[in-house]
N, C-alpha and C positions, 0 to 999 in steps of 0.2 A: 504493500500500500504506500510505498515511498512517494510515488508520483502524486498521490492525493495530499500527503503531508506537506509537500512543497507549496501547496496553495492555502495553507492555514491562514496566512495573512489576509487572503481574500475572504475566507469564510468567517473571519472574526468581525467582518463589517456589519452584518444586519443587526439592528437594534430597534425592533418595532416599539413605537410609543403611541398607544391609542390607535393601532392599525384598524382598518376597516375589515370586519369579519362578518360573514353572512352565509347562511345555508340557503340554497336555492332549490325549491321544489317546483318542477316544471312538467306539465303534461302537454303532449303534442296537440296542435302544432305550436312551436315556439322558436324564436330566433332573437338573440341578443346582439346588438351592434355596440361594441365597446369602444368609446372614444374618450375614456377618462384620463388617459395619459399618466397613470400612476407609475412611479419609478419602477416598482416590481409588483407583480401580481401572481399569486399561487392559486391554481385551479385544481382541485382534487375531487375525483369521483368516488362517491360512496356506493351508489347503485345506479343502474341504467347506463346510458351512453350519451356522449356528446361529440360533436364535430367542431374543431376550431379551424377557421380559415383566416390566416393572417394576410394583411394587405401586401406583404412582400412575396406572396406566393406559396409560403409554407402552409401545410395543413396536417392535422393529426386527428385520429379518432381515439377518444378516451373511454375506457370501460372501468368497472369497479377496481379500485386500488391504484389506478393510473393517476399521475400528477403531471401537470404542465406549468411552466413558468413563462410569463411574458415580461418584457421590460420596455420602458419608454425610451425613445419615441416609437410610435407605431400603433395602429389601430387594427382591430380584428373583429370577426363575427363568430359567435358560438351558437350552434344550432342543433336541432334534433336529427339532422341528417337529411331532412327533406329540402325542397326548394322554397320553403317558406321565406317570404321577405321579412325583414326585421320587424318584430312585434314590440320590441323595447329598445330604446336608445339610452346608453349610459354615458353621461357627459362628465366633465371634471367635477370633483366634489361628490362623485357617486350620485349625481342627479339623474334619476330614472324618469324617462318620458316616453309617452306613446308616440307613434308616428305623427299624430296630429298636434303634438306639443304639450298635451296635458300631463301633469305630474302623476306618476304611478306609485309614489312612495307609500301612501296610505292604502291605496286601492289593492296593492298586491302584498300587503303585510299579512303574514300568517302566524305570527307569534314572536317569541324572543329570538332575535337575530335570524329570523326565518322569513323568507320572501318567495313569492312565486304566484302561479295561477291555479294551483290545485293542492290542497293540503294532503291529498292521498296520492299524489303523483308518483309514478314509478321511477322517475329520474330525480336523484338527489346529489347535488354537487356542493362543495365548499369553496368559497371565494375569500381569500385573504389578501389585502392590498396594503403595501407600504405607501402611505400617502405623502410623506415628507421626504425631500431630497436629503435631509440630514440623517435619515434613518438607514440609508443604504450607501455603502461605500461606492464612490465613483469608480474606483478600481474594479470592484466586483461587477457593476453594471457594464463597464467597458469590456469585460472579458466574456460576456454572455451574448448569444445571438438574440434577436427579437423574440423568438419562440423556441423553447426546448421542452422536452418531455422525457419521462421515465415510466416505463410500463410496470405493472404490478409484479411480473415475474422477475424483474431486474433488481428488486429490493424487497426487504422483509422488515416491516416495522408496524407497530400499533398506532403510529402517530395520527393517521387519517381518522381512525375511529375515535381516538382520544379527543382530537380537535372537534369532531362532529358532536360528541357528547357534551363537551364544555361550551360549545356555541349555543346549545339549547338551554343552558342553565342560566339562572339569574341569581347570582350570589355576590356578596361583598368581595371586592377585589377581582372580579371576573375579567375585567379588561386587561389587567396585568397578567393573569393566567393565560389568556388568549394570545397576548403578545409573545410570551415566552414559547408557547407551543408552536406558534407560527414561525418563530425564529428556528426552532428545532426542526420543523418539517422542511423549511427551506434549505437548511444546511444539509440535512440528510439526503434530500433529492440532489443537491449540487454535488455532494461527494460521489454519489452514484454516477451522475452525468459526467463529471470530470474523469472518471475512471473507465469510460467506454472505449473499447478498442478502436472503434471507427473514428475517434477523435485524434488518432495518432498522426493523421495527415495535417492537422491544424498547426499553424506556425508556432504557437506557444508550446505544443507538445514536442515538436522537432527541436525547438530551442532547449527544452529541458533535457533531451536526450543527447545533445551535442556535448562532447567532452569539454571543449573550450567555452562555448557559450553557456552551457548549463552551469559550470563551475563559477563563471563570472556572475551570472544572475543570482546564484545562491549567496555569493559574497555580498552583493548589493542588497538583496532582500533581507539577509540576516543582520546587517549592520549598516543601514543607510546613513547614519550620522558620522561614520568614519570619514576622514578627509581623503577620500579616494582620488587617485589620479590615474591616468592611463598607465603610467609606470608602475604604480603599486599594484594595480589590478593584474597587469600582465605578469609581474613577478610572482604574485600569489598563484596564478593559474599555471605558470611555468612555460609561457610562450613569449615571443617578442612582442613589442608594442605593435608593430606592423601586422603581425599575424593575428593578434587579438582584434585589432580594428577591422581588418579585412573580413575575418570570419564572422564577427558579431554583426557587421553591416549586412553581410550576405544572408544570415539567418533571421535576424530581427528586423532589418530594414532601416536601421539608424545606427549612428556611432554609439559606443558604450557610454561616453560621457553625456550625450544627449539623452539617452535612456535613463541614466542616473538622475538627471535633472527632472525629467518627467515623473519618475518614481517618487522622488522626494516631494515634489509639489502635489502629487496625488495624495501622499500621506498627510501632508500639511493641510490640504483641503478638508480631509476627514477630521483631523485633530482640531482644527479651528472651530468646529461645531460643538466641541465638548465644552461644557460650562466652566470647567476649572482651568482651561488652557488659555494662555495669552499668546500674542504673537512672539514674544520673547521665549517662552517655554517651548512653543512649537518649533521655532527656529533651531533651538538647541537639540531637540529630539530628532530633527530630520537633516542635521548636518550643515546648518548655516551659521556663520560666525556671529551674526547679530540680527535683531529684528529688522534693521534697515536692509541687510543683505537679502533676507527672505522676502521682504516686501517688494524690493526691486525685481527679483526673479519672478515672483508671483504675478506682478503687474505686467512684466514683459511677455511672459508666456501665456497667461490666462486673460489678460486684458482688464483685470480688476485688481484692486488691492485686497490683501487678506481681510481687512475690516469690512470692505464692501461685500466680499464673498460670504463672510459670516452673517452679515445683516440680511442679505438676500436669501440665504438658505434658511435661516431661522424664521424669517418672515413667511416663508412658504410652509412652515411646519404647523 
């Protein structure tokens, strides 16, 4: 499982805080057009079947125990498999509307965190959405395709049933329980997905397996605050500067020092949204000599200052 462990930094990112959590009970004909633009959404089937058609052309059929994950940006349609036109439109803020624009929030409410068109429907799905950009690592979202899925035979876990049971409960602290269960389900699915053999052609998988590039990435990921230079990286890896630069650029598509900058700034972007962190403490943790040095690099690469990034992200939460 070494190849999965190397992505621990990515999987530490999800921290749901008041995530949107809903059980969907749907009887045919039904079709949901999702335009909510949530950073990440988990769709898990408890019983029945659904078809997901992403606007990028990807599609999947989910059955009991199957789980799919979508990420923003991107819209998609979830249907019963028929040619039914959308019966529900889901807009940002989980605003559910009929095709004629009227609100369906109350009309389709069936109980505690339960929504749909028939309380006795044969199709039951769970939907959990991370609604704030601060809740999901930019590094994680950047590593995922717009739509991915794991079939029931590929993993073995009671998490879907646990989440279903807890969604239907109305108890003190229930939102916190659901947040943690959603985090656990997301991480479990991503661990399985990252380990799929068919992903071995992906650039990140090839980079991991390359002796030169893989060792370089491990050094950067494990100690981003170290004052790395091309000289020190090549010495640690045991190749010349020219050999490291050439091979890294071939496999990753950019020079090692450019990758290091992007990695540090991605870490900084996540840390800046933590309430106890300052620009100064973040700068120290990601390898910048001063708050000014971090601010300059952040502004140059991302187009906004660290303070502006923090304010925008927290305002969206």
